[in-house]
Each structure stands twice: as structure tokens, then as C-alpha cells.
C-alpha positions as CSV (number, residue, x, y, z in Angstrom):
1,M,-64.6,134.6,118.3
2,F,-66.0,131.3,119.7
3,Q,-64.5,128.9,122.2
4,N,-66.1,125.6,121.2
5,G,-66.1,121.9,121.5
6,I,-66.3,119.8,118.3
7,K,-67.3,116.1,118.0
8,Q,-68.1,114.3,114.8
9,N,-71.9,114.8,115.6
10,I,-71.5,118.4,116.7
11,I,-70.1,119.4,113.3
12,E,-73.6,118.9,112.0
13,F,-75.3,120.7,114.9
14,G,-73.0,123.7,115.5
15,V,-70.7,125.5,117.9
16,F,-71.5,124.9,121.5
17,V,-70.4,126.7,124.7
18,A,-70.8,126.2,128.4
19,T,-73.7,128.5,129.3
20,P,-76.7,130.1,127.6
21,E,-75.3,133.6,128.4
22,V,-72.0,132.8,126.6
23,G,-74.0,131.4,123.6
24,A,-76.2,134.5,123.4
25,F,-73.1,136.7,123.6
26,G,-71.3,134.7,120.9
27,R,-74.4,134.9,118.6
28,A,-74.6,138.7,119.1
29,V,-70.9,139.2,118.4
30,A,-71.1,137.0,115.3
31,Q,-74.0,139.0,113.9
32,V,-72.0,142.2,113.8
33,S,-68.6,140.8,113.0
34,R,-67.0,141.1,109.6
35,R,-65.1,137.8,110.2
36,R,-65.9,135.0,112.5
37,I,-63.0,133.1,113.9
38,G,-63.3,130.0,116.1
39,I,-60.7,128.6,118.4
40,A,-60.8,124.9,119.4
41,T,-57.8,123.6,121.4
42,L,-57.0,120.0,122.2
43,H,-58.9,120.5,125.5
44,S,-62.1,121.7,123.9
45,L,-62.2,119.3,120.9
46,G,-64.5,116.4,121.7
47,N,-66.1,118.0,124.7
48,D,-69.9,118.6,124.6
49,G,-71.1,122.0,125.3
50,F,-74.4,123.2,126.8
51,A,-75.6,126.1,124.7
52,K,-75.5,126.6,121.0
53,A,-73.6,129.7,119.8
54,G,-73.8,129.2,116.1
55,R,-73.2,126.9,113.1
56,I,-69.7,125.6,112.2
57,E,-70.2,126.6,108.6
58,D,-70.9,130.2,109.7
59,L,-67.2,130.5,110.8
60,D,-64.7,132.0,108.4
61,L,-61.7,130.5,110.1
62,L,-61.1,127.8,112.8
63,I,-57.8,127.6,114.6
64,T,-56.9,124.4,116.3
65,D,-53.7,122.5,117.3
66,Q,-51.9,119.6,115.7
67,D,-53.7,117.1,118.0
68,A,-57.0,117.8,116.4
69,D,-58.9,114.9,114.8
70,P,-57.8,115.0,111.1
71,E,-61.1,113.6,109.9
72,A,-63.0,116.4,111.8
73,I,-60.7,119.0,110.1
74,V,-61.5,117.5,106.7
75,R,-65.3,117.6,107.4
76,I,-65.1,121.2,108.7
77,E,-63.1,122.3,105.6
78,A,-65.7,120.6,103.4
79,L,-68.2,123.1,104.9
80,G,-66.2,125.9,103.5
81,V,-64.4,126.9,106.8
82,K,-60.7,127.6,106.5
83,V,-58.8,125.6,109.2
84,I,-55.4,126.6,110.5
85,V,-53.5,124.0,112.6
86,A,-51.1,125.7,115.0
87,Q,-47.9,123.8,115.7
88,L,-47.1,123.8,119.4
């Protein structure tokens, strides 16, 4: 599972987290996981991260909330990632 920030430009570059240690942990977990699920809340969407944890298209599923940028959701889905929008 990744906690990530997504901006229009970050979609092309990947999933980012706050520290290199969290990024390394996320990459290690993703390598041995059967499914990779990302969570991006209203508070993390649009925030730059510091360390790369992986590529958006490597996620199987992204869960976000209804305040997520609809255009970003479309672009993420175009990469083959299923997106679930949770209704608060």
C-alpha cells in the first residue's frame, strides 16, 4: 500500500512519499505483493513528495475521495489502474 501525492506532472513520474526510507519500504513491499493498492486522500492529492516509491501504472488499484481531480482520475485509469472513489 502506498500513501502518495498525485499532481498532473507526478502521474508521469510516479508515486512519491515523504522520506527515502518510506520509499524504500514501499518499493520492497510492492515487489513481494500480489496486489498493489494506493490510497490518495484529498489531503495528499496535489502535494509533492520527496522520495519515489514506484510508478502509478504499477498500482492495481487506487482509492481516493470524491474531491479528487476528475481529470487526474481519467489519466490514471488510462494507465490501466482501477480507481475507486470513496463517498464521504
